DOTORKOL-963879 format. One record per residue (C-alpha): x, y, z; residue in three letters. Coordinates in steps of 0.25 Angstrom, whole numbers. Each point is the difference from the previous one (the first is absolute). Layout:
REM residues N
  east north    up resn
     X     Y     Z  ALA
...
//
This chain:
REM residues 187
  east north    up resn
    -1     0    -1  MET
    12    10     5  THR
     9    -2   -15  GLY
   -15     1    -6  SER
    -1    13     7  LEU
    14     6    -4  PHE
    -4    -4   -14  VAL
   -14     8     3  TRP
     7    12     5  TRP
    14     1    -8  PHE
   -12    -1   -13  TRP
    -7    11     8  MET
    14     9     4  GLY
     6    -1   -13  SER
   -13    -1   -11  LEU
   -11     5     8  PHE
     6    14     6  PHE
    10     1   -12  ARG
    11    10     3  LEU
    10    -1   -10  THR
    10    12     5  LEU
    12    -6     5  HIS
     1    -3    14  PRO
   -14    -2     1  PHE
    -1   -12   -11  SER
     9    -7    11  VAL
    -6     7    13  ILE
   -13    -3    -4  GLN
    -1   -13    -1  PRO
     8    -5    12  ILE
    -9    11     8  PHE
   -15    -7    -5  TRP
     8   -14     4  LEU
     4     5    15  LEU
   -15     5    -1  VAL
    -4   -13    -4  GLY
     7    -6    11  LEU
    -3     8    10  SER
   -16    -1    -3  LEU
     1   -14     2  LEU
     7    -3    11  ILE
   -11     9     7  ILE
   -11    -8    -5  PHE
     6   -12     4  PHE
     3     7    13  ALA
   -12     4     4  ASP
   -10   -11    -6  ILE
    10    -9    10  ARG
     4     7    11  TYR
    -8    11     2  MET
     9    10    -1  ILE
     9     9   -12  ILE
    13     2     4  PRO
     6    12     1  ASP
    13    -2    -6  GLU
    -8    -3   -14  VAL
    -8    14     2  VAL
    13     8     3  VAL
     6    -6   -11  PHE
   -12     2    -9  LEU
    -1    14     5  THR
    14     3    -3  VAL
     0    -6   -15  ILE
   -13     7    -1  THR
     5    13     3  LEU
    15    -2    -8  LEU
    -7    -3   -12  TYR
   -10    11     0  ARG
    11    10     3  ILE
     9    -6   -11  LEU
   -13     3    -9  LEU
    -1    13     4  THR
    13     3    -1  PHE
     2    -5   -15  PHE
   -12     7    -3  GLY
    -7   -12    -3  LEU
   -11     5    11  MET
    -5    14     4  GLN
     2     4    14  PRO
   -13     2     2  ILE
    -4   -14    -2  ASP
    11    -3    10  PHE
    -7     8     9  VAL
   -13    -6    -1  TRP
     5   -15     1  ALA
     6     5    15  ILE
   -13     7     3  LEU
    -9   -11    -6  GLY
    11   -11     9  SER
    -3     9    11  VAL
   -15     1    -1  LEU
    -2   -14    -2  VAL
     8    -3    13  SER
    -6    10     9  GLY
   -14    -7    -4  PHE
     5   -13     2  PHE
     5     4    13  TYR
   -13     7     5  SER
    -6   -14    -5  LEU
     9    -8     9  TRP
    -2    10    13  ARG
   -14     3    -3  VAL
    -3   -14     1  THR
     9    -3    12  LYS
    10    -9    -9  GLU
    -9   -11    -2  ARG
    -4     4   -15  GLY
    12     1    -5  MET
    14    -2     3  GLY
    10    13     1  PHE
     9    -8   -10  GLY
   -11     3   -11  ASP
     3    14     6  VAL
    13    -1    -3  LYS
     1    -7   -13  PHE
   -11    11    -5  ALA
    11     9     0  ILE
     8    -6   -10  PRO
   -13    -4    -8  PHE
    -3    15    -2  GLY
    14     2    -6  LEU
     0   -10    -8  LEU
   -14     3    -7  LEU
     0    16     1  GLY
   -10     7     0  TRP
   -12     0    -2  PRO
     1   -16    -3  ASN
     4    -4    15  VAL
   -16     3    -1  PHE
    -3    -8   -10  VAL
     9   -11     9  GLY
    -5     3    12  THR
   -16    -1    -6  PHE
     6   -15    -5  ILE
     7    -5    12  ALA
   -13     3     8  PHE
   -10    -8   -11  VAL
     9   -12    -2  PHE
     0     0    17  GLY
   -13     1     0  ALA
    -4    -9    -9  VAL
    10   -10     4  VAL
    -5     2    16  GLY
   -14    -2    -3  LEU
     3   -13    -8  GLY
     8    -5    11  LEU
   -11     1     9  MET
   -11    -4   -10  ALA
    10   -13    -1  ALA
     1     1    16  LYS
    14     2    -1  LYS
     0    12     8  LYS
    -9     7     9  THR
    -4    16     2  LEU
    11     1    12  GLY
    12   -10    -7  GLN
    12     9    -7  ALA
     2     0   -13  VAL
    14     5    -7  PRO
    -3    12    -7  PHE
    15     0    -5  GLY
    -3    -9   -10  PRO
   -12     7    -8  PHE
     9    13     0  LEU
    12    -7    -7  VAL
   -13    -6   -11  MET
    -3    13     0  ALA
    12     7    -2  THR
     0    -9   -10  VAL
   -11     2    -7  ALA
     1    14     1  THR
    15     1    -7  LEU
    -9    -7   -12  VAL
   -13     6    -1  PHE
    -2    11    10  GLY
     3    12   -10  THR
   -11    -6    -8  SER
    -7    -3    11  ILE
     1    16     5  TRP
    -5     4   -14  GLN
   -10    -7     1  TRP
    -5     3    12  TYR
     2    16    -2  ILE
    -7    -2   -13  HIS
   -13    -4     8  LEU
    -1    13     7  LEU
     0     6   -10  ARG
//
């Protein structure tokens, strides 16, 4: 599975988000490979142990910040987009923190709050909202399915990290189209 994901992430980094400007022809695929590996670790660690490792969250945050800084420095990303990505990251992590506090740490783990930082940086503005919405939809569907199958009850915890990971991937691929569709509906 890991090998398949590496091939997929390499393809995504070198073909889907194709940047030909050197050094990005090398940096970009490596960045997406590291992102893919980090998301894989988060996905399975949260399912298996109900924890999102801090080291992975910090690593993902640092490489994403460095990548966005490089994109901005080389003129491949507008500085205002970098600022908006940081703002989106702060907003979504603040939202998750509020949920964590309001539910007295029962509705969401603090690992999810921390993971919201690189989640927002990866997706950027306004896709961070699309990704958050998708994660909650995935979580609700799976949670209701588990309750219907009597595998979980209403008070039992379901790890949210895997839904954030799946939403990250879905949003990276379809986020802009979903956002444009939604904005078109509002007009």
